[in-house]
C-alpha positions as CSV (number, residue, x, y, z in Angstrom):
1,M,117.0,3.8,75.0
2,T,120.1,5.1,73.3
3,K,123.6,4.2,74.4
4,L,125.2,6.0,77.3
5,E,128.0,8.3,75.9
6,I,131.3,8.5,77.7
7,H,134.0,11.0,76.7
8,Q,137.5,10.3,78.1
9,F,140.2,13.0,78.2
10,E,143.6,13.7,79.7
11,A,144.0,16.1,82.7
12,L,146.9,17.2,84.8
13,S,150.0,15.0,84.4
14,D,148.5,11.5,84.4
15,N,144.8,11.8,85.3
16,Y,141.9,10.9,83.1
17,G,138.7,12.8,83.2
18,Y,135.3,11.6,82.1
19,L,132.1,13.1,80.9
20,V,129.1,10.8,81.1
21,H,126.2,11.9,78.9
22,D,122.6,10.7,78.7
23,P,121.7,11.5,75.1
24,D,117.9,11.1,75.8
25,T,117.8,14.0,78.2
26,G,121.1,15.9,77.7
27,A,122.2,15.3,81.3
28,T,126.0,15.3,81.6
29,A,128.1,14.4,84.6
30,A,131.8,15.0,85.2
31,I,133.3,12.0,87.0
32,D,135.5,14.0,89.5
33,T,137.0,17.4,88.6
34,P,140.8,17.0,88.2
35,E,141.2,20.1,86.0
36,V,138.7,22.8,85.1
37,A,140.3,23.8,81.9
38,A,140.4,20.2,80.6
39,I,136.7,19.6,81.6
40,E,135.5,22.8,79.9
41,K,137.5,21.9,76.7
42,A,135.8,18.5,76.7
43,L,132.4,20.0,77.2
44,A,133.0,22.4,74.3
45,E,134.2,19.6,72.1
46,K,131.1,17.6,72.7
47,G,128.6,20.5,72.9
48,W,127.3,19.2,76.2
49,K,126.2,21.2,79.3
50,L,127.4,20.1,82.7
51,T,124.5,19.2,85.0
52,H,126.2,17.0,87.6
53,I,129.6,16.3,89.2
54,F,130.0,12.7,90.6
55,N,132.9,12.7,93.0
56,T,134.6,9.4,94.0
57,H,136.7,10.8,96.8
58,H,138.1,14.0,98.3
59,H,141.6,14.3,97.0
60,F,142.4,17.5,95.2
61,D,142.9,16.0,91.8
62,H,139.4,14.6,92.1
63,A,137.4,17.4,93.7
64,G,139.6,20.4,93.3
65,G,137.5,21.9,90.4
66,N,134.1,21.5,92.1
67,A,133.6,25.0,93.3
68,E,134.6,26.8,90.1
69,L,132.5,24.5,87.9
70,K,129.5,24.7,90.3
71,A,129.7,28.5,90.2
72,K,129.6,28.5,86.4
73,Y,127.2,25.7,85.6
74,N,125.0,25.4,88.8
75,C,125.5,21.7,88.6
76,E,124.6,19.2,91.3
77,I,127.5,17.8,93.2
78,I,127.2,14.2,94.5
79,G,129.9,12.6,96.6
80,P,130.6,10.1,99.3
81,K,128.8,10.4,102.6
82,G,132.0,9.2,104.4
83,E,133.8,12.4,103.2
84,K,130.9,14.9,102.9
85,D,132.8,17.4,105.0
86,L,135.8,17.2,102.6
87,I,133.9,17.5,99.2
88,P,133.7,21.2,98.1
89,G,130.1,22.2,97.2
90,I,128.5,18.9,97.9
91,D,124.7,18.8,97.5
92,R,124.0,15.1,98.1
93,A,126.0,12.6,100.1
94,V,125.6,9.0,99.1
95,G,126.6,5.5,100.3
96,Q,126.4,1.8,99.6
97,D,123.5,0.9,97.2
98,D,122.2,4.4,96.9
99,I,120.9,5.2,93.4
100,V,122.0,8.3,91.5
101,D,120.1,9.5,88.5
102,L,121.7,11.0,85.4
103,G,118.8,11.8,83.2
104,N,117.1,8.5,82.4
105,R,120.2,6.5,83.6
106,Q,120.9,5.2,87.1
107,A,124.2,4.5,88.8
108,R,124.4,2.4,91.9
109,I,126.9,3.5,94.6
110,I,129.5,1.0,95.7
111,E,131.4,1.9,98.9
112,V,135.1,1.1,98.2
113,P,137.1,2.5,101.1
114,G,140.9,1.9,101.4
115,H,142.6,4.6,99.3
116,T,140.5,7.1,101.3
117,R,138.0,6.3,104.2
118,G,134.9,7.1,102.2
119,H,135.8,6.3,98.6
120,I,132.9,5.3,96.3
121,A,132.4,3.9,92.8
122,Y,129.6,4.6,90.4
123,S,128.2,1.5,88.7
124,F,126.0,1.9,85.6
125,A,124.9,-1.7,85.5
126,G,122.5,-1.2,82.6
127,D,125.5,0.0,80.5
128,H,128.1,-2.5,82.0
129,V,130.2,0.4,83.1
130,V,131.8,1.3,86.5
131,F,133.8,4.4,87.5
132,V,136.3,3.4,90.2
133,G,138.4,6.5,90.9
134,D,141.6,5.5,92.6
135,T,140.4,2.2,94.0
136,L,141.3,-0.1,91.1
137,F,143.8,0.7,88.3
138,V,144.8,-1.3,85.2
139,L,147.0,-3.9,86.8
140,G,147.0,-2.0,90.1
141,C,145.1,-0.6,93.1
142,G,145.2,2.6,95.0
143,R,147.7,3.2,97.7
144,L,146.3,2.8,101.2
145,F,146.4,6.4,102.5
146,E,143.5,6.3,104.9
147,G,142.3,2.7,105.0
148,T,143.5,-0.8,106.0
149,P,144.4,-3.8,103.8
150,Q,141.2,-5.5,105.0
151,Q,139.1,-2.5,103.9
152,M,140.7,-2.4,100.5
153,W,140.5,-6.1,100.0
154,T,136.8,-6.0,100.8
155,S,136.4,-3.1,98.4
156,L,138.2,-5.0,95.6
157,N,136.0,-8.0,96.2
158,K,132.9,-5.9,95.7
159,L,134.2,-4.8,92.3
160,M,135.1,-8.4,91.4
161,E,131.5,-9.3,91.9
162,L,130.5,-7.2,88.9
163,P,130.1,-9.0,85.6
164,D,133.4,-9.8,83.8
165,D,132.4,-7.7,80.8
166,T,132.0,-4.6,82.9
167,T,134.1,-1.7,81.5
168,V,136.3,-0.2,84.2
169,Y,137.2,3.5,84.0
170,C,139.9,4.5,86.4
171,A,141.5,7.8,87.1
172,H,145.2,7.5,86.2
173,E,147.6,6.2,83.6
174,Y,149.8,4.1,85.8
175,T,149.7,1.0,83.7
176,Q,153.3,0.5,82.5
177,A,154.7,0.8,86.0
178,N,152.0,-1.4,87.4
179,A,152.8,-4.0,84.7
180,R,156.5,-4.1,85.7
181,F,155.5,-4.7,89.3
182,A,152.9,-7.3,88.4
183,L,155.5,-9.3,86.5
184,S,157.8,-9.2,89.5
185,V,155.3,-11.0,91.7
186,E,153.6,-13.3,89.2
187,P,156.3,-13.9,86.6
188,H,154.8,-17.1,85.2
189,N,151.3,-15.7,84.3
190,A,151.2,-16.1,80.5
191,T,148.2,-13.8,80.1
192,L,150.0,-11.1,82.1
193,I,153.2,-11.5,80.1
194,A,151.3,-11.0,76.9
195,R,149.4,-8.1,78.3
196,A,152.5,-6.3,79.5
197,K,154.0,-6.5,76.0
198,E,150.8,-5.1,74.5
199,I,150.8,-2.3,77.0
200,D,154.4,-1.3,76.2
201,E,153.4,-1.3,72.5
202,K,150.4,0.9,73.2
203,R,152.4,3.4,75.2
204,A,155.1,3.5,72.6
205,R,152.4,4.6,70.1
206,G,151.1,7.2,72.6
207,E,147.9,5.3,73.2
208,W,145.9,5.0,76.4
209,T,145.7,1.8,78.4
210,V,142.4,2.8,80.1
211,P,139.6,1.6,80.2
212,T,139.9,-2.1,81.1
213,T,137.4,-4.8,82.1
214,I,136.7,-6.7,85.3
215,G,137.5,-10.0,83.6
216,L,140.8,-8.8,82.3
217,E,141.8,-7.5,85.7
218,K,140.9,-10.7,87.4
219,A,143.2,-12.6,85.1
220,T,146.2,-10.3,85.4
221,N,146.0,-7.8,88.2
222,P,148.1,-9.0,91.2
223,F,145.9,-7.2,93.7
224,L,142.9,-9.2,92.6
225,R,144.9,-12.5,92.6
226,P,146.2,-13.4,96.1
227,A,144.9,-16.9,95.5
228,S,147.5,-17.3,92.7
229,I,150.0,-20.1,93.6
230,D,152.6,-18.3,91.5
231,L,152.1,-15.0,93.4
232,R,152.0,-16.8,96.8
233,A,155.3,-18.6,96.1
234,T,157.0,-15.3,95.0
235,V,156.0,-13.5,98.3
236,G,156.6,-16.6,100.4
237,M,153.1,-16.9,101.8
238,V,151.8,-20.2,100.3
239,D,149.4,-20.9,103.2
240,A,148.4,-17.4,104.2
241,A,144.9,-15.9,104.1
242,D,144.1,-14.0,100.9
243,V,143.9,-10.6,102.7
244,D,147.4,-11.2,104.2
245,V,148.8,-12.0,100.7
246,F,147.1,-8.9,99.4
247,A,148.6,-6.8,102.2
248,E,152.1,-8.1,101.4
249,T,151.6,-7.4,97.7
250,R,150.5,-3.9,98.4
251,H,153.5,-3.4,100.8
252,R,155.9,-4.6,98.1
253,K,154.3,-2.2,95.5
254,D,154.8,0.7,97.9
255,N,158.5,-0.1,97.9
256,F,158.9,-1.2,94.3
């Protein structure tokens, strides 16, 4: 079986869009629909035909292009069952451990509520790839618009169970700001310090910081590291439960 092809492109002001292509069958999915023009430009560049839309959640910068693209390409729209009434044009609603086919490839659904109540991720385990929408970012996590800290912490733990070499594709370029916050709560993490420097250099060259990997996030992302003694000391919660440390970290980021 040939390698799954992933085409990443910029959309809107700070979104990333993705086309996922099975070269054996020609099946092509857009991961979310942030901007129709950007998606159509990417399709033209690659010479691919859109057959599917895989929505991670209902926010407009993730599902706003659904109706226009479906009208043009007659593609199948798959989205979270917890938000099926909010996903334009949805054909199939999916939940935890459901399997979604893309040609000869399969993605397993991981329910990751927190940012929204029904948010899902698409894990292509055979290709060591996961599309996480706005649940996990490089050095960050999604703001809790609809969920609780406990829900988000449970969701992040599901993602941390994936192999460390899993490539993580998230939906926004927030990394420099996330790095500044991460250093504020875990200032003695040598791996994080080195990574923040590398990120600044990349952005100065106009380069993307996405994708990342599960292993790298576990080593440097403060929202995956409530067990860190350094972080606990900074937030003054040395003996607290992990979920409570996570909640305080998220609260501090909201006000950073």
